[in-house]
N, CA, C, O and CB atoms as a CASP TS submission, in Angstrom:
PFRMAT TS
TARGET T0000
AUTHOR 0000-0000-0000
METHOD Language model
MODEL 1
PARENT N/A
ATOM      1  N   MET     1       0.853  -1.177   0.000  1.00  0.00           N
ATOM      2  CA  MET     1       0.000   0.000   0.000  1.00  0.00           C
ATOM      3  C   MET     1       0.890   1.228   0.000  1.00  0.00           C
ATOM      4  O   MET     1       1.869   1.299   0.742  1.00  0.00           O
ATOM      5  CB  MET     1      -0.966   0.005   1.221  1.00  0.00           C
ATOM      6  N   THR     2       0.549   2.175  -0.822  1.00  0.00           N
ATOM      7  CA  THR     2       1.353   3.389  -0.878  1.00  0.00           C
ATOM      8  C   THR     2       0.874   4.377   0.165  1.00  0.00           C
ATOM      9  O   THR     2      -0.306   4.415   0.514  1.00  0.00           O
ATOM     10  CB  THR     2       1.298   4.018  -2.277  1.00  0.00           C
ATOM     11  N   THR     3       1.779   5.150   0.642  1.00  0.00           N
ATOM     12  CA  THR     3       1.438   6.175   1.621  1.00  0.00           C
ATOM     13  C   THR     3       1.473   7.524   0.928  1.00  0.00           C
ATOM     14  O   THR     3       2.238   7.720  -0.017  1.00  0.00           O
ATOM     15  CB  THR     3       2.410   6.146   2.842  1.00  0.00           C
ATOM     16  N   PRO     4       0.651   8.454   1.390  1.00  0.00           N
ATOM     17  CA  PRO     4       0.614   9.754   0.726  1.00  0.00           C
ATOM     18  C   PRO     4       1.912  10.507   0.931  1.00  0.00           C
ATOM     19  O   PRO     4       2.514  10.455   2.004  1.00  0.00           O
ATOM     20  CB  PRO     4      -0.555  10.585   1.237  1.00  0.00           C
ATOM     21  N   SER     5       2.334  11.201  -0.103  1.00  0.00           N
ATOM     22  CA  SER     5       3.519  12.036   0.020  1.00  0.00           C
ATOM     23  C   SER     5       3.112  13.377   0.613  1.00  0.00           C
ATOM     24  O   SER     5       1.955  13.589   0.977  1.00  0.00           O
ATOM     25  CB  SER     5       4.219  12.223  -1.356  1.00  0.00           C
ATOM     26  N   THR     6       4.053  14.249   0.699  1.00  0.00           N
ATOM     27  CA  THR     6       3.748  15.558   1.262  1.00  0.00           C
ATOM     28  C   THR     6       2.790  16.302   0.342  1.00  0.00           C
ATOM     29  O   THR     6       2.806  16.085  -0.870  1.00  0.00           O
ATOM     30  CB  THR     6       5.039  16.376   1.480  1.00  0.00           C
ATOM     31  N   PRO     7       1.967  17.166   0.893  1.00  0.00           N
ATOM     32  CA  PRO     7       1.000  17.892   0.062  1.00  0.00           C
ATOM     33  C   PRO     7       1.704  18.687  -1.028  1.00  0.00           C
ATOM     34  O   PRO     7       2.708  19.354  -0.777  1.00  0.00           O
ATOM     35  CB  PRO     7       0.147  18.829   0.925  1.00  0.00           C
ATOM     36  N   ALA     8       1.160  18.608  -2.250  1.00  0.00           N
ATOM     37  CA  ALA     8       1.785  19.270  -3.387  1.00  0.00           C
ATOM     38  C   ALA     8       1.533  20.770  -3.384  1.00  0.00           C
ATOM     39  O   ALA     8       2.457  21.551  -3.612  1.00  0.00           O
ATOM     40  CB  ALA     8       1.281  18.669  -4.678  1.00  0.00           C
ATOM     41  N   SER     9       0.321  21.177  -3.133  1.00  0.00           N
ATOM     42  CA  SER     9       0.002  22.602  -3.185  1.00  0.00           C
ATOM     43  C   SER     9      -0.870  22.973  -1.999  1.00  0.00           C
ATOM     44  O   SER     9      -2.095  23.034  -2.102  1.00  0.00           O
ATOM     45  CB  SER     9      -0.703  22.965  -4.511  1.00  0.00           C
ATOM     46  N   THR    10      -0.235  23.214  -0.905  1.00  0.00           N
ATOM     47  CA  THR    10      -0.952  23.647   0.285  1.00  0.00           C
ATOM     48  C   THR    10      -0.731  25.144   0.441  1.00  0.00           C
ATOM     49  O   THR    10       0.415  25.587   0.512  1.00  0.00           O
ATOM     50  CB  THR    10      -0.481  22.865   1.557  1.00  0.00           C
ATOM     51  N   PRO    11      -1.788  25.925   0.498  1.00  0.00           N
ATOM     52  CA  PRO    11      -1.602  27.370   0.634  1.00  0.00           C
ATOM     53  C   PRO    11      -0.957  27.701   1.974  1.00  0.00           C
ATOM     54  O   PRO    11      -1.266  27.099   3.003  1.00  0.00           O
ATOM     55  CB  PRO    11      -2.946  28.106   0.494  1.00  0.00           C
ATOM     56  N   GLU    12      -0.060  28.670   1.931  1.00  0.00           N
ATOM     57  CA  GLU    12       0.589  29.114   3.166  1.00  0.00           C
ATOM     58  C   GLU    12      -0.453  29.804   4.044  1.00  0.00           C
ATOM     59  O   GLU    12      -1.266  30.593   3.563  1.00  0.00           O
ATOM     60  CB  GLU    12       1.790  30.075   2.861  1.00  0.00           C
ATOM     61  N   SER    13      -0.413  29.500   5.312  1.00  0.00           N
ATOM     62  CA  SER    13      -1.417  30.043   6.212  1.00  0.00           C
ATOM     63  C   SER    13      -0.752  30.864   7.296  1.00  0.00           C
ATOM     64  O   SER    13       0.312  30.504   7.799  1.00  0.00           O
ATOM     65  CB  SER    13      -2.259  28.924   6.828  1.00  0.00           C
ATOM     66  N   ASP    14      -1.379  31.961   7.650  1.00  0.00           N
ATOM     67  CA  ASP    14      -0.879  32.762   8.754  1.00  0.00           C
ATOM     68  C   ASP    14      -1.610  32.443  10.051  1.00  0.00           C
ATOM     69  O   ASP    14      -1.421  33.120  11.062  1.00  0.00           O
ATOM     70  CB  ASP    14      -1.010  34.239   8.432  1.00  0.00           C
ATOM     71  N   GLY    15      -2.452  31.402  10.018  1.00  0.00           N
ATOM     72  CA  GLY    15      -3.161  30.985  11.218  1.00  0.00           C
ATOM     73  C   GLY    15      -4.544  31.577  11.337  1.00  0.00           C
ATOM     74  O   GLY    15      -5.254  31.274  12.296  1.00  0.00           O
ATOM     75  N   SER    16      -4.956  32.415  10.392  1.00  0.00           N
ATOM     76  CA  SER    16      -6.257  33.053  10.505  1.00  0.00           C
ATOM     77  C   SER    16      -7.401  32.084  10.241  1.00  0.00           C
ATOM     78  O   SER    16      -8.436  32.163  10.903  1.00  0.00           O
ATOM     79  CB  SER    16      -6.342  34.215   9.551  1.00  0.00           C
ATOM     80  N   ASP    17      -7.234  31.161   9.276  1.00  0.00           N
ATOM     81  CA  ASP    17      -8.280  30.164   9.017  1.00  0.00           C
ATOM     82  C   ASP    17      -7.659  28.776   9.166  1.00  0.00           C
ATOM     83  O   ASP    17      -7.298  28.135   8.179  1.00  0.00           O
ATOM     84  CB  ASP    17      -8.913  30.350   7.582  1.00  0.00           C
ATOM     85  N   GLN    18      -7.543  28.333  10.394  1.00  0.00           N
ATOM     86  CA  GLN    18      -6.829  27.102  10.701  1.00  0.00           C
ATOM     87  C   GLN    18      -7.564  25.862  10.229  1.00  0.00           C
ATOM     88  O   GLN    18      -6.901  24.886   9.877  1.00  0.00           O
ATOM     89  CB  GLN    18      -6.588  27.007  12.175  1.00  0.00           C
ATOM     90  N   GLY    19      -8.883  25.834  10.197  1.00  0.00           N
ATOM     91  CA  GLY    19      -9.642  24.647   9.848  1.00  0.00           C
ATOM     92  C   GLY    19      -9.734  24.375   8.361  1.00  0.00           C
ATOM     93  O   GLY    19     -10.026  23.245   7.972  1.00  0.00           O
ATOM     94  N   SER    20      -9.498  25.363   7.517  1.00  0.00           N
ATOM     95  CA  SER    20      -9.715  25.173   6.083  1.00  0.00           C
ATOM     96  C   SER    20      -8.508  24.584   5.368  1.00  0.00           C
ATOM     97  O   SER    20      -8.645  24.177   4.214  1.00  0.00           O
ATOM     98  CB  SER    20     -10.077  26.481   5.447  1.00  0.00           C
ATOM     99  N   ASP    21      -7.319  24.514   5.995  1.00  0.00           N
ATOM    100  CA  ASP    21      -6.149  23.944   5.333  1.00  0.00           C
ATOM    101  C   ASP    21      -6.360  22.483   5.005  1.00  0.00           C
ATOM    102  O   ASP    21      -5.904  22.011   3.964  1.00  0.00           O
ATOM    103  CB  ASP    21      -4.915  24.106   6.199  1.00  0.00           C
ATOM    104  N   HIS    22      -7.037  21.763   5.869  1.00  0.00           N
ATOM    105  CA  HIS    22      -7.260  20.335   5.644  1.00  0.00           C
ATOM    106  C   HIS    22      -8.189  20.094   4.463  1.00  0.00           C
ATOM    107  O   HIS    22      -8.062  19.077   3.782  1.00  0.00           O
ATOM    108  CB  HIS    22      -7.835  19.685   6.897  1.00  0.00           C
ATOM    109  N   GLU    23      -9.108  20.996   4.211  1.00  0.00           N
ATOM    110  CA  GLU    23     -10.052  20.848   3.105  1.00  0.00           C
ATOM    111  C   GLU    23      -9.377  21.037   1.755  1.00  0.00           C
ATOM    112  O   GLU    23      -9.801  20.425   0.774  1.00  0.00           O
ATOM    113  CB  GLU    23     -11.192  21.840   3.252  1.00  0.00           C
ATOM    114  N   HIS    24      -8.357  21.849   1.675  1.00  0.00           N
ATOM    115  CA  HIS    24      -7.710  22.158   0.400  1.00  0.00           C
ATOM    116  C   HIS    24      -6.434  21.346   0.193  1.00  0.00           C
ATOM    117  O   HIS    24      -5.721  21.567  -0.786  1.00  0.00           O
ATOM    118  CB  HIS    24      -7.393  23.643   0.323  1.00  0.00           C
ATOM    119  N   GLU    25      -6.133  20.416   1.090  1.00  0.00           N
ATOM    120  CA  GLU    25      -4.904  19.644   0.996  1.00  0.00           C
ATOM    121  C   GLU    25      -4.979  18.660  -0.175  1.00  0.00           C
ATOM    122  O   GLU    25      -5.971  17.949  -0.333  1.00  0.00           O
ATOM    123  CB  GLU    25      -4.639  18.896   2.314  1.00  0.00           C
ATOM    124  N   LEU    26      -3.939  18.625  -0.978  1.00  0.00           N
ATOM    125  CA  LEU    26      -3.849  17.727  -2.122  1.00  0.00           C
ATOM    126  C   LEU    26      -2.870  16.623  -1.765  1.00  0.00           C
ATOM    127  O   LEU    26      -1.704  16.892  -1.475  1.00  0.00           O
ATOM    128  CB  LEU    26      -3.405  18.486  -3.420  1.00  0.00           C
ATOM    129  N   GLU    27      -3.339  15.380  -1.785  1.00  0.00           N
ATOM    130  CA  GLU    27      -2.484  14.239  -1.481  1.00  0.00           C
ATOM    131  C   GLU    27      -2.130  13.532  -2.777  1.00  0.00           C
ATOM    132  O   GLU    27      -2.980  13.377  -3.654  1.00  0.00           O
ATOM    133  CB  GLU    27      -3.177  13.264  -0.492  1.00  0.00           C
ATOM    134  N   GLU    28      -0.876  13.102  -2.905  1.00  0.00           N
ATOM    135  CA  GLU    28      -0.425  12.412  -4.094  1.00  0.00           C
ATOM    136  C   GLU    28      -0.033  10.984  -3.741  1.00  0.00           C
ATOM    137  O   GLU    28       0.598  10.737  -2.712  1.00  0.00           O
ATOM    138  CB  GLU    28       0.750  13.157  -4.743  1.00  0.00           C
ATOM    139  N   TYR    29      -0.413  10.047  -4.604  1.00  0.00           N
ATOM    140  CA  TYR    29      -0.068   8.647  -4.451  1.00  0.00           C
ATOM    141  C   TYR    29       0.641   8.186  -5.716  1.00  0.00           C
ATOM    142  O   TYR    29       0.468   8.781  -6.780  1.00  0.00           O
ATOM    143  CB  TYR    29      -1.329   7.785  -4.166  1.00  0.00           C
ATOM    144  N   ALA    30       1.431   7.140  -5.607  1.00  0.00           N
ATOM    145  CA  ALA    30       2.136   6.535  -6.745  1.00  0.00           C
ATOM    146  C   ALA    30       2.979   7.571  -7.478  1.00  0.00           C
ATOM    147  O   ALA    30       2.960   7.645  -8.707  1.00  0.00           O
ATOM    148  CB  ALA    30       1.134   5.888  -7.718  1.00  0.00           C
ATOM    149  N   GLY    31       3.705   8.356  -6.725  1.00  0.00           N
ATOM    150  CA  GLY    31       4.607   9.330  -7.332  1.00  0.00           C
ATOM    151  C   GLY    31       3.916  10.466  -8.046  1.00  0.00           C
ATOM    152  O   GLY    31       4.498  11.049  -8.961  1.00  0.00           O
ATOM    153  N   GLY    32       2.721  10.796  -7.675  1.00  0.00           N
ATOM    154  CA  GLY    32       1.991  11.901  -8.295  1.00  0.00           C
ATOM    155  C   GLY    32       1.040  11.480  -9.397  1.00  0.00           C
ATOM    156  O   GLY    32       0.361  12.326  -9.979  1.00  0.00           O
ATOM    157  N   THR    33       0.975  10.178  -9.701  1.00  0.00           N
ATOM    158  CA  THR    33       0.062   9.697 -10.741  1.00  0.00           C
ATOM    159  C   THR    33      -1.385   9.844 -10.304  1.00  0.00           C
ATOM    160  O   THR    33      -2.251  10.200 -11.103  1.00  0.00           O
ATOM    161  CB  THR    33       0.360   8.237 -11.085  1.00  0.00           C
ATOM    162  N   ILE    34      -1.643   9.566  -9.031  1.00  0.00           N
ATOM    163  CA  ILE    34      -2.995   9.665  -8.475  1.00  0.00           C
ATOM    164  C   ILE    34      -3.024  10.826  -7.494  1.00  0.00           C
ATOM    165  O   ILE    34      -2.190  10.909  -6.593  1.00  0.00           O
ATOM    166  CB  ILE    34      -3.428   8.328  -7.776  1.00  0.00           C
ATOM    167  N   GLN    35      -3.975  11.708  -7.669  1.00  0.00           N
ATOM    168  CA  GLN    35      -4.124  12.843  -6.768  1.00  0.00           C
ATOM    169  C   GLN    35      -5.487  12.777  -6.099  1.00  0.00           C
ATOM    170  O   GLN    35      -6.492  12.488  -6.748  1.00  0.00           O
ATOM    171  CB  GLN    35      -3.949  14.182  -7.525  1.00  0.00           C
ATOM    172  N   ALA    36      -5.519  13.046  -4.801  1.00  0.00           N
ATOM    173  CA  ALA    36      -6.777  13.007  -4.055  1.00  0.00           C
ATOM    174  C   ALA    36      -6.905  14.270  -3.219  1.00  0.00           C
ATOM    175  O   ALA    36      -5.933  14.764  -2.646  1.00  0.00           O
ATOM    176  CB  ALA    36      -6.853  11.744  -3.154  1.00  0.00           C
ATOM    177  N   ARG    37      -8.106  14.771  -3.165  1.00  0.00           N
ATOM    178  CA  ARG    37      -8.380  15.926  -2.296  1.00  0.00           C
ATOM    179  C   ARG    37      -9.757  15.754  -1.683  1.00  0.00           C
ATOM    180  O   ARG    37     -10.573  14.984  -2.189  1.00  0.00           O
ATOM    181  CB  ARG    37      -8.292  17.275  -3.088  1.00  0.00           C
ATOM    182  N   HIS    38     -10.014  16.451  -0.618  1.00  0.00           N
ATOM    183  CA  HIS    38     -11.305  16.374   0.039  1.00  0.00           C
ATOM    184  C   HIS    38     -12.307  17.172  -0.772  1.00  0.00           C
ATOM    185  O   HIS    38     -12.007  18.256  -1.272  1.00  0.00           O
ATOM    186  CB  HIS    38     -11.227  16.892   1.496  1.00  0.00           C
ATOM    187  N   GLY    39     -13.501  16.616  -0.891  1.00  0.00           N
ATOM    188  CA  GLY    39     -14.518  17.304  -1.666  1.00  0.00           C
ATOM    189  C   GLY    39     -15.903  16.894  -1.206  1.00  0.00           C
ATOM    190  O   GLY    39     -16.093  16.503  -0.055  1.00  0.00           O
ATOM    191  N   TYR    40     -16.852  16.983  -2.092  1.00  0.00           N
ATOM    192  CA  TYR    40     -18.233  16.642  -1.783  1.00  0.00           C
ATOM    193  C   TYR    40     -18.705  15.584  -2.772  1.00  0.00           C
ATOM    194  O   TYR    40     -18.104  15.390  -3.829  1.00  0.00           O
ATOM    195  CB  TYR    40     -19.148  17.900  -1.831  1.00  0.00           C
ATOM    196  N   LEU    41     -19.781  14.910  -2.416  1.00  0.00           N
ATOM    197  CA  LEU    41     -20.410  13.949  -3.316  1.00  0.00           C
ATOM    198  C   LEU    41     -21.543  14.655  -4.046  1.00  0.00           C
ATOM    199  O   LEU    41     -22.405  15.255  -3.405  1.00  0.00           O
ATOM    200  CB  LEU    41     -20.934  12.693  -2.539  1.00  0.00           C
ATOM    201  N   PRO    42     -21.560  14.596  -5.369  1.00  0.00           N
ATOM    202  CA  PRO    42     -22.668  15.213  -6.102  1.00  0.00           C
ATOM    203  C   PRO    42     -23.981  14.497  -5.801  1.00  0.00           C
ATOM    204  O   PRO    42     -23.992  13.311  -5.470  1.00  0.00           O
ATOM    205  CB  PRO    42     -22.389  15.196  -7.616  1.00  0.00           C
ATOM    206  N   VAL    43     -25.062  15.216  -5.919  1.00  0.00           N
ATOM    207  CA  VAL    43     -26.382  14.668  -5.621  1.00  0.00           C
ATOM    208  C   VAL    43     -26.709  13.513  -6.561  1.00  0.00           C
ATOM    209  O   VAL    43     -27.290  12.518  -6.128  1.00  0.00           O
ATOM    210  CB  VAL    43     -27.456  15.761  -5.728  1.00  0.00           C
ATOM    211  N   TRP    44     -26.346  13.623  -7.841  1.00  0.00           N
ATOM    212  CA  TRP    44     -26.651  12.559  -8.794  1.00  0.00           C
ATOM    213  C   TRP    44     -25.964  11.258  -8.411  1.00  0.00           C
ATOM    214  O   TRP    44     -26.514  10.180  -8.635  1.00  0.00           O
ATOM    215  CB  TRP    44     -26.237  12.972 -10.199  1.00  0.00           C
ATOM    216  N   LEU    45     -24.757  11.346  -7.832  1.00  0.00           N
ATOM    217  CA  LEU    45     -24.064  10.130  -7.417  1.00  0.00           C
ATOM    218  C   LEU    45     -24.754   9.485  -6.220  1.00  0.00           C
ATOM    219  O   LEU    45     -24.830   8.259  -6.140  1.00  0.00           O
ATOM    220  CB  LEU    45     -22.605  10.439  -7.079  1.00  0.00           C
ATOM    221  N   LEU    46     -25.247  10.279  -5.308  1.00  0.00           N
ATOM    222  CA  LEU    46     -26.008   9.743  -4.178  1.00  0.00           C
ATOM    223  C   LEU    46     -27.298   9.080  -4.657  1.00  0.00           C
ATOM    224  O   LEU    46     -27.712   8.059  -4.108  1.00  0.00           O
ATOM    225  CB  LEU    46     -26.329  10.859  -3.170  1.00  0.00           C
ATOM    226  N   VAL    47     -27.934   9.658  -5.681  1.00  0.00           N
ATOM    227  CA  VAL    47     -29.139   9.062  -6.258  1.00  0.00           C
ATOM    228  C   VAL    47     -28.795   7.719  -6.905  1.00  0.00           C
ATOM    229  O   VAL    47     -29.545   6.755  -6.752  1.00  0.00           O
ATOM    230  CB  VAL    47     -29.784  10.019  -7.299  1.00  0.00           C
ATOM    231  N   VAL    48     -27.687   7.644  -7.615  1.00  0.00           N
ATOM    232  CA  VAL    48     -27.270   6.383  -8.239  1.00  0.00           C
ATOM    233  C   VAL    48     -27.014   5.326  -7.173  1.00  0.00           C
ATOM    234  O   VAL    48     -27.449   4.185  -7.325  1.00  0.00           O
ATOM    235  CB  VAL    48     -26.003   6.592  -9.101  1.00  0.00           C
ATOM    236  N   TYR    49     -26.318   5.683  -6.101  1.00  0.00           N
ATOM    237  CA  TYR    49     -26.077   4.744  -5.002  1.00  0.00           C
ATOM    238  C   TYR    49     -27.385   4.226  -4.428  1.00  0.00           C
ATOM    239  O   TYR    49     -27.527   3.029  -4.178  1.00  0.00           O
ATOM    240  CB  TYR    49     -25.250   5.409  -3.901  1.00  0.00           C
ATOM    241  N   THR    50     -28.343   5.128  -4.216  1.00  0.00           N
ATOM    242  CA  THR    50     -29.620   4.743  -3.632  1.00  0.00           C
ATOM    243  C   THR    50     -30.394   3.817  -4.567  1.00  0.00           C
ATOM    244  O   THR    50     -30.940   2.806  -4.124  1.00  0.00           O
ATOM    245  CB  THR    50     -30.453   5.983  -3.311  1.00  0.00           C
ATOM    246  N   VAL    51     -30.443   4.153  -5.852  1.00  0.00           N
ATOM    247  CA  VAL    51     -31.161   3.319  -6.817  1.00  0.00           C
ATOM    248  C   VAL    51     -30.531   1.933  -6.907  1.00  0.00           C
ATOM    249  O   VAL    51     -31.249   0.934  -6.935  1.00  0.00           O
ATOM    250  CB  VAL    51     -31.173   3.986  -8.203  1.00  0.00           C
ATOM    251  N   LEU    52     -29.206   1.857  -6.952  1.00  0.00           N
ATOM    252  CA  LEU    52     -28.545   0.553  -7.015  1.00  0.00           C
ATOM    253  C   LEU    52     -28.785  -0.275  -5.754  1.00  0.00           C
ATOM    254  O   LEU    52     -28.938  -1.494  -5.837  1.00  0.00           O
ATOM    255  CB  LEU    52     -27.050   0.737  -7.231  1.00  0.00           C
ATOM    256  N   PHE    53     -28.820   0.360  -4.607  1.00  0.00           N
ATOM    257  CA  PHE    53     -29.080  -0.349  -3.361  1.00  0.00           C
ATOM    258  C   PHE    53     -30.505  -0.907  -3.337  1.00  0.00           C
ATOM    259  O   PHE    53     -30.720  -2.060  -2.964  1.00  0.00           O
ATOM    260  CB  PHE    53     -28.853   0.581  -2.163  1.00  0.00           C
ATOM    261  N   VAL    54     -31.479  -0.076  -3.739  1.00  0.00           N
ATOM    262  CA  VAL    54     -32.873  -0.525  -3.763  1.00  0.00           C
ATOM    263  C   VAL    54     -33.047  -1.642  -4.785  1.00  0.00           C
ATOM    264  O   VAL    54     -33.751  -2.615  -4.513  1.00  0.00           O
ATOM    265  CB  VAL    54     -33.823   0.651  -4.087  1.00  0.00           C
ATOM    266  N   TRP    55     -32.419  -1.524  -5.956  1.00  0.00           N
ATOM    267  CA  TRP    55     -32.491  -2.577  -6.968  1.00  0.00           C
ATOM    268  C   TRP    55     -31.870  -3.868  -6.442  1.00  0.00           C
ATOM    269  O   TRP    55     -32.391  -4.954  -6.695  1.00  0.00           O
ATOM    270  CB  TRP    55     -31.783  -2.134  -8.262  1.00  0.00           C
ATOM    271  N   GLY    56     -30.767  -3.759  -5.716  1.00  0.00           N
ATOM    272  CA  GLY    56     -30.133  -4.940  -5.132  1.00  0.00           C
ATOM    273  C   GLY    56     -31.032  -5.642  -4.129  1.00  0.00           C
ATOM    274  O   GLY    56     -31.085  -6.871  -4.100  1.00  0.00           O
ATOM    275  N   LEU    57     -31.739  -4.878  -3.307  1.00  0.00           N
ATOM    276  CA  LEU    57     -32.683  -5.470  -2.362  1.00  0.00           C
ATOM    277  C   LEU    57     -33.833  -6.156  -3.097  1.00  0.00           C
ATOM    278  O   LEU    57     -34.233  -7.262  -2.732  1.00  0.00           O
ATOM    279  CB  LEU    57     -33.228  -4.398  -1.409  1.00  0.00           C
ATOM    280  N   TYR    58     -34.359  -5.508  -4.122  1.00  0.00           N
ATOM    281  CA  TYR    58     -35.440  -6.083  -4.920  1.00  0.00           C
ATOM    282  C   TYR    58     -34.990  -7.380  -5.579  1.00  0.00           C
ATOM    283  O   TYR    58     -35.704  -8.380  -5.523  1.00  0.00           O
ATOM    284  CB  TYR    58     -35.914  -5.084  -5.985  1.00  0.00           C
ATOM    285  N   TYR    59     -33.822  -7.375  -6.197  1.00  0.00           N
ATOM    286  CA  TYR    59     -33.308  -8.543  -6.890  1.00  0.00           C
ATOM    287  C   TYR    59     -33.064  -9.700  -5.915  1.00  0.00           C
ATOM    288  O   TYR    59     -33.381 -10.850  -6.218  1.00  0.00           O
ATOM    289  CB  TYR    59     -32.018  -8.191  -7.630  1.00  0.00           C
ATOM    290  N   ALA    60     -32.503  -9.388  -4.752  1.00  0.00           N
ATOM    291  CA  ALA    60     -32.253 -10.426  -3.749  1.00  0.00           C
ATOM    292  C   ALA    60     -33.565 -11.019  -3.245  1.00  0.00           C
ATOM    293  O   ALA    60     -33.658 -12.230  -3.045  1.00  0.00           O
ATOM    294  CB  ALA    60     -31.444  -9.855  -2.573  1.00  0.00           C
ATOM    295  N   TYR    61     -34.570 -10.189  -3.039  1.00  0.00           N
ATOM    296  CA  TYR    61     -35.863 -10.675  -2.569  1.00  0.00           C
ATOM    297  C   TYR    61     -36.542 -11.541  -3.627  1.00  0.00           C
ATOM    298  O   TYR    61     -37.139 -12.569  -3.306  1.00  0.00           O
ATOM    299  CB  TYR    61     -36.767  -9.499  -2.191  1.00  0.00           C
ATOM    300  N   LEU    62     -36.449 -11.123  -4.887  1.00  0.00           N
ATOM    301  CA  LEU    62     -37.147 -11.813  -5.953  1.00  0.00           C
ATOM    302  C   LEU    62     -36.510 -13.156  -6.296  1.00  0.00           C
ATOM    303  O   LEU    62     -37.217 -14.131  -6.548  1.00  0.00           O
ATOM    304  CB  LEU    62     -37.192 -10.943  -7.176  1.00  0.00           C
ATOM    305  N   TYR    63     -35.194 -13.213  -6.306  1.00  0.00           N
ATOM    306  CA  TYR    63     -34.517 -14.409  -6.790  1.00  0.00           C
ATOM    307  C   TYR    63     -33.800 -15.207  -5.706  1.00  0.00           C
ATOM    308  O   TYR    63     -33.084 -16.154  -6.033  1.00  0.00           O
ATOM    309  CB  TYR    63     -33.540 -14.027  -7.836  1.00  0.00           C
ATOM    310  N   TRP    64     -33.960 -14.868  -4.448  1.00  0.00           N
ATOM    311  CA  TRP    64     -33.275 -15.580  -3.369  1.00  0.00           C
ATOM    312  C   TRP    64     -33.876 -16.967  -3.170  1.00  0.00           C
ATOM    313  O   TRP    64     -35.097 -17.112  -3.131  1.00  0.00           O
ATOM    314  CB  TRP    64     -33.352 -14.776  -2.060  1.00  0.00           C
ATOM    315  N   GLY    65     -33.041 -17.976  -3.045  1.00  0.00           N
ATOM    316  CA  GLY    65     -33.505 -19.319  -2.679  1.00  0.00           C
ATOM    317  C   GLY    65     -34.015 -20.150  -3.819  1.00  0.00           C
ATOM    318  O   GLY    65     -34.677 -21.159  -3.578  1.00  0.00           O
ATOM    319  N   GLY    66     -33.746 -19.783  -5.036  1.00  0.00           N
ATOM    320  CA  GLY    66     -34.151 -20.611  -6.180  1.00  0.00           C
ATOM    321  C   GLY    66     -33.276 -21.855  -6.265  1.00  0.00           C
ATOM    322  O   GLY    66     -32.264 -21.953  -5.570  1.00  0.00           O
ATOM    323  N   VAL    67     -33.660 -22.805  -7.115  1.00  0.00           N
ATOM    324  CA  VAL    67     -32.907 -24.035  -7.236  1.00  0.00           C
ATOM    325  C   VAL    67     -31.621 -23.828  -8.038  1.00  0.00           C
ATOM    326  O   VAL    67     -30.749 -24.696  -8.010  1.00  0.00           O
ATOM    327  CB  VAL    67     -33.763 -25.105  -7.885  1.00  0.00           C
ATOM    328  N   GLY    68     -31.479 -22.743  -8.729  1.00  0.00           N
ATOM    329  CA  GLY    68     -30.265 -22.486  -9.471  1.00  0.00           C
ATOM    330  C   GLY    68     -30.500 -22.531 -10.973  1.00  0.00           C
ATOM    331  O   GLY    68     -31.534 -23.011 -11.437  1.00  0.00           O
ATOM    332  N   PRO    69     -29.540 -22.033 -11.718  1.00  0.00           N
ATOM    333  CA  PRO    69     -29.702 -21.987 -13.163  1.00  0.00           C
ATOM    334  C   PRO    69     -29.614 -23.389 -13.784  1.00  0.00           C
ATOM    335  O   PRO    69     -28.772 -24.194 -13.386  1.00  0.00           O
ATOM    336  CB  PRO    69     -28.643 -21.070 -13.779  1.00  0.00           C
ATOM    337  N   GLY    70     -30.467 -23.670 -14.739  1.00  0.00           N
ATOM    338  CA  GLY    70     -30.429 -24.933 -15.444  1.00  0.00           C
ATOM    339  C   GLY    70     -31.052 -26.094 -14.706  1.00  0.00           C
ATOM    340  O   GLY    70     -31.007 -27.226 -15.187  1.00  0.00           O
ATOM    341  N   ARG    71     -31.624 -25.843 -13.563  1.00  0.00           N
ATOM    342  CA  ARG    71     -32.249 -26.920 -12.778  1.00  0.00           C
ATOM    343  C   ARG    71     -33.755 -26.810 -12.868  1.00  0.00           C
ATOM    344  O   ARG    71     -34.306 -25.709 -12.861  1.00  0.00           O
ATOM    345  CB  ARG    71     -31.796 -26.870 -11.299  1.00  0.00           C
ATOM    346  N   ILE    72     -34.404 -27.915 -12.949  1.00  0.00           N
ATOM    347  CA  ILE    72     -35.855 -27.910 -13.009  1.00  0.00           C
ATOM    348  C   ILE    72     -36.389 -27.965 -11.586  1.00  0.00           C
ATOM    349  O   ILE    72     -36.040 -28.856 -10.811  1.00  0.00           O
ATOM    350  CB  ILE    72     -36.392 -29.099 -13.861  1.00  0.00           C
ATOM    351  N   GLY    73     -37.212 -27.032 -11.264  1.00  0.00           N
ATOM    352  CA  GLY    73     -37.640 -27.006  -9.887  1.00  0.00           C
ATOM    353  C   GLY    73     -39.042 -26.665  -9.759  1.00  0.00           C
ATOM    354  O   GLY    73     -39.563 -26.601  -8.645  1.00  0.00           O
TER
END
């Protein structure tokens, strides 16, 4: 597992807004190939997660406990 390197572009702070530095911190993995920062989840992505979860529950309820594919039951 790779560990994050030092932040690439962290704004210099004079201490006036101490809590916001963590929000803007850019972490690099795999030598800078992968970059990660803190952000938000878009509403459409939350809707997709919810729809997939509900579909998974429906599918599990509908097809749970069958004899299996290709079997006569």
